[in-house]
C-alpha positions in Angstrom: -8.1 25.5 5.7 -5.8 24.5 2.9 -7.0 21.7 0.7 -4.8 18.6 0.2 -5.2 15.3 -1.5 -4.3 12.0 0.2 -4.3 8.5 -1.0 -7.3 6.6 0.5 -7.1 2.8 0.4 -10.4 0.8 0.7 -10.0 -2.8 1.8 -12.6 -5.4 2.5 -11.4 -6.6 5.9 -7.6 -6.5 5.5 -6.8 -2.9 6.1 -4.9 -3.4 9.3 -3.0 -6.4 8.0 -2.0 -4.5 4.9 -0.9 -1.4 6.8 1.1 -3.5 9.3 2.8 -5.2 6.3 3.7 -1.9 4.7 5.0 -0.5 8.1 7.2 -3.5 8.6 8.5 -3.6 5.0 8.9 -0.1 3.7 11.4 2.4 5.3 9.9 5.5 6.8 6.5 3.8 7.3 4.3 3.4 10.4 0.7 3.3 11.4 -0.3 6.6 13.0 -3.9 5.9 14.2 -6.6 3.3 13.8 -10.3 3.9 14.6 -12.3 0.7 14.7 -15.9 -0.1 14.1 -17.8 -0.9 17.3 -20.8 -3.1 18.0 -23.9 -1.8 16.1 -21.9 0.3 13.7 -21.9 0.0 9.9 -18.8 -2.3 9.7 -17.9 -5.5 11.5 -16.8 -4.8 15.0 -13.1 -4.5 15.3 -12.4 -3.8 11.7 -10.9 -0.5 10.5 -13.3 2.4 10.2 -10.5 4.8 9.4 -6.8 4.5 9.7 -3.9 6.9 9.1 -0.5 5.6 8.2 2.8 7.0 6.8 4.1 4.9 3.9 7.6 5.9 2.7 7.0 9.3 4.2 3.5 9.8 2.5 0.4 10.1 4.6 -2.2 7.5 3.6 -5.7 6.9 4.8 -7.4 3.5 4.8 -10.6 1.7 5.7 -12.3 -1.6 5.7 -15.5 -1.1 3.7 -18.5 -2.6 5.4 -19.9 -3.4 1.9 -18.7 -5.8 -0.8 -17.9 -4.1 -4.1 -17.6 -5.2 -7.7 -14.2 -3.4 -7.9 -10.9 -3.4 -6.2 -7.6 -1.7 -6.7 -6.3 -1.1 -10.2 -2.6 -0.9 -11.3 -3.4 2.3 -13.1 -2.9 4.0 -9.7 0.2 2.9 -7.9 2.7 4.0 -5.2 6.1 5.0 -6.8 8.9 4.3 -4.3 12.4 5.6 -5.1 15.1 3.5 -3.3 18.6 4.4 -2.4 20.3 1.1 -3.0 20.1 -1.9 -5.3 19.6 -4.2 -2.3 16.6 -2.0 -1.1 14.9 -2.0 -4.5 15.3 -5.8 -4.8 14.1 -6.4 -1.3 11.0 -4.2 -1.7 10.2 -5.6 -5.2 10.4 -9.2 -3.9 8.6 -8.6 -0.6 5.8 -6.5 -2.0 5.3 -8.8 -5.0 5.2 -12.0 -2.9 1.8 -13.5 -3.2 0.8 -10.8 -5.6 1.4 -10.1 -9.3 4.4 -9.0 -11.3 3.5 -6.4 -14.0 7.2 -5.6 -14.9 9.9 -7.8 -13.4 12.9 -6.3 -11.8 15.2 -5.1 -14.5 17.0 -2.2 -16.2 14.4 -0.5 -18.5 16.6 2.4 -19.6 14.6 5.0 -17.6 15.9 3.4 -14.4 18.9 1.3 -13.4 16.7 -1.1 -11.5 12.9 -1.0 -11.6 9.9 -3.3 -10.9 6.2 -2.9 -10.9 4.2 -5.3 -8.7 0.8 -5.7 -7.3 0.9 -6.9 -3.7 -1.2 -9.6 -2.1 -3.8 -7.0 -1.1 -4.2 -5.7 -4.7 -2.2 -2.5 -4.2 0.2 -1.6 -7.0 3.8 -0.6 -6.4 6.5 0.8 -8.7 9.9 0.3 -7.1 12.7 2.3 -8.6 16.5 2.8 -8.3 17.0 6.2 -10.0 
């Protein structure tokens, strides 16, 4: 078996909502599989025990943690999405940032013609770039 590292996103009850949002917003994205907690299992029945999704071509795993934690996502780890058009970078920056937080507003920062860094409404951080 060859080792590989995959991003693993831990939510507290909103994993399916987040993955559905990403699948409908980001090109080349889809939910591949969802396994749900059942009655009598560690998590609330019907929430995501483990999910696999493709986000912009990248395989990602996710879960709804059955426990509350004193931490959440940090912007120090983010998804970096290269876009092919100015319209796409603007749409993604605006859609992903809606209801979230803007770390760097959409602009030309010298290293990119058009770039934005946002945290979405689920707390996941995105760098959206037009090379």
